[in-house]
N, C-alpha and C positions, 0 to 999 in steps of 0.2 A: 864232471868233478873241477867241484872248481880247486884255488890254491887259497893257501895259508901267506899269510904278510909274518914275517920279522923285523921285529922294531927294536932298534937296540942304539941308548944311550942318545936319544931324539932331546934334540935344546931345537925351542926357537922364542925370536924374538921379534918382535916390533920397536924399529929403531932400539934405543938403548935399554930398553926393559924386558927380561928374560922372562918369559910367560911358560916353560916346558920344559924342568928342570929331570934329564937325563931320561926319560920315559924308556923300559923294555917293557914291552909284551909282545907275545904273538897271538894274531888272530887265524883261529884253529879256521883249515878249510870246509865247507861242507855245513857250517854250523852258525850260531848269531851269534854275534860279541856286541853285551853291550855297556856304553860308556856311560856314567852317570856322574855327580858332582854338584854341588850348586852353581849357582850360576858365576860364569868371570872364574873360572877352577880351569882353563884349559881345552875345556873337551873338544868344542869346534874347530878351533886350533890344531888340537891332536888329528882330528879326521881331514881335516885340510890339507898339513904335511905329508902325509900318507897319499894324498894325491897331488902333489904337486901345486898346492892351488894358492896357498901360503903367502909364496914368495914371488905373488900377483899382486900381494900392498905393497905401496910405497915403504921404501924401510924396514919391508921384513925379511929375516934372512934363517936359514936352518944349520944346523950341525947334527952328526949322524946315518947312522943308515935304515932306509928302508927297503925290507930283501923281500920282492914280490920271484917263487920258484929261485931260491937263491939268487937274483939279481939284484944288487942298487942301485934304486930306484934314483938317486941322487948321484949316480955316481959319471964322470967325464963323458960329454959324449950323448948320454941317452939324451930323446927329443920326450921337455915334459908335454906335447900336445898329445905323443904317442900314450905317456902315463896315463895322462886325464880319459883314452880313449879305454884301458886298460882297467883303469881303476872309476869306476862312474858314480856318481854322486847327486843325490836328492837333498835339497833343501829345505830348511823351515816350510816357508812360504812357497805356495805351489807356487813355478813362473813358467807358465806355459810362452812362449814368444807370441805375444800379442795379435801383431800381422798376418802370422800363420795360421791356413785353416787346423784341423788335428791330425789328417795325413802330411800334412808338411813339416808338423811341429816331433812326427817320431822321424820320421823320414832324413831331417837335417845334420845328422851324424852320417847316416850312410849316402848323401848327398857328396859329402865331404869328404869322408873317404872315395870317392870318384865312383859311386855307384851309381849308375843315372840311366840303365833298363827301366822302362817303366813297369815290364809285368815281374823283373824283381825287385824292386821299391814296392810295388802291391802284396809280393809273397812275405818279405821282410815286416813291414809294417804291420798286418795280419798276425803273424808270427812273437810282435813286440806287444801288440793288444793284447793275445789273447792271452800271452805270460804276465801280463799286467791286471788281467782280470777286467777289462775293460770291453773287447770288442763288442759281444753283446748288448752291452750300450750306448755305441758308438757309429756301426757298422753304418747304418742308415743315414749320418750325422758327419761323414769323415770331409767334407767339403765348410764344414762351419766353422766357427771359427775359435779356437782354443779356450779360450777365457769366454765362451759362454759357455760353458760345461758349468759342472756344481764343484763346490770347493777340493771336497774329496777325488770327483774325478779330474778336472784336473794336476789333483797329485799324483794319479796313478797316470795318467797321461805324461806325466814328467818322467815318470818308473818305466813308462815302453819306452820315451824317448833317450833314458839310460839303456836301458837295455837292446833295444836296437844296434846298435853298433856290437855285440856280445863281450862286454866285459867279463874281467874272469871276478871282481870282486867288485859291488856296491857297500860306499858306503852312505849314509841316512845322516842327516841335521834336524834332528827333532822335526820326522817328518809329519807330525799326527797334530803337531801343536797349534795346530791354526783347523785343525774340523772340530765337526762334532764325533760325539759315541759312535754314532753309526761309520758312520765313515772311517771312523780311526779301527774299526773290529776289523774292514772289509782293509785296512793296509796289514796288519795287522797275521790275519788270517794267509796273505798274500806275502808276507816275508816269511812264511812259517812254508810256504810251499815253494818260495825263489832258493829257499836254502838246499833244496835238493841240488841247486848245480851252481848255484855260486857262494862264494863267500859275503858273507854281510857280517855291518860292526853298525851299528846306532846309540848315535846320541839320543839321548833322551833325560826328560826330568820328572820322568813319571817313572816312580818305584814300582808299581803295581804292572807297567808294560812292561819294564827291564824283566821285570819275574817271569810275567807272561810270556815273552818272546825269545828271549838270550838262555843258552846253555852255559854261557861264563860271561863277566862279568869285572868289569876295570871301576874302581872307585878313582876319580881323581879329588884333590883338593890345590890348593893354592899352585898350579903347577907340577902338583906331582902326583904320580901313580901311588895311593895309599895302600893299595891293596888291588890283586887279580886274584880268580877263581871261577871255580863253579858255580854262578848265581843261585842251586838251591844253597850252596854252605856259606856264600856271601850273603846272604839274607836272615839266615838262620842261628849264621853261628860265628861271626866277621871273628877274623883273630886279631884286628886292630881294633882297639878303643875309639878309635876318633873316626872309621866304617860303624861301630858300631851305634855313637852317637849320632850316624848321617840317618841309618836307615830306621834308626825308631825313632825318629821326627825332634832328637833334643836340638838337632841345630841344622839350618841346611837352608 
């Protein structure tokens, strides 16, 4: 079972610029939560705050709480590196480690976590690649460079890399925006399968994608969470005028 995340009064800054304004929402366990909104509305900053990546940017800071299984990930003494293991992240552009083979890309996090035994690594790498629906395509090419794969395969390799360390949550920041429709369909199918075991949040520009893959949707505008609810309801009967304008294409 995945675990839910409860975000409470989350604010984020780049230097003096406030980019998230007191966001509160729950990312439900074993479901997909989509985050939608126009460019620059704070979607990516929001998910980067959830796994403590926002603070890696010079001058960036965060206030508020992010609770995973009741534990505040921003509490004093919480190890940010451990948070990033528990809350995995997949980015917009596939980013396999360019100097590493397919196998080593997936094994990287395991090795960092101290797994050394070759047999155990092989077992875990295969499990992660199967999980990411990539094993059958790469099992004979594990020694090949990760960047020799197609774009869609590279993205699934990055998903396998995140899954290898068994995160509780998987965050995806526009994971299909650099992919063609066929590769996109594969990722969407994969997201559907993964939510049985994980909690997933996906940032997407594509409202059709949000409608297809998610149970819950949050609409962000200018750093504020305007509306949050069941995906179907948010798209067909939004409560807020600004949400309605966005989902009907009047602006954005």
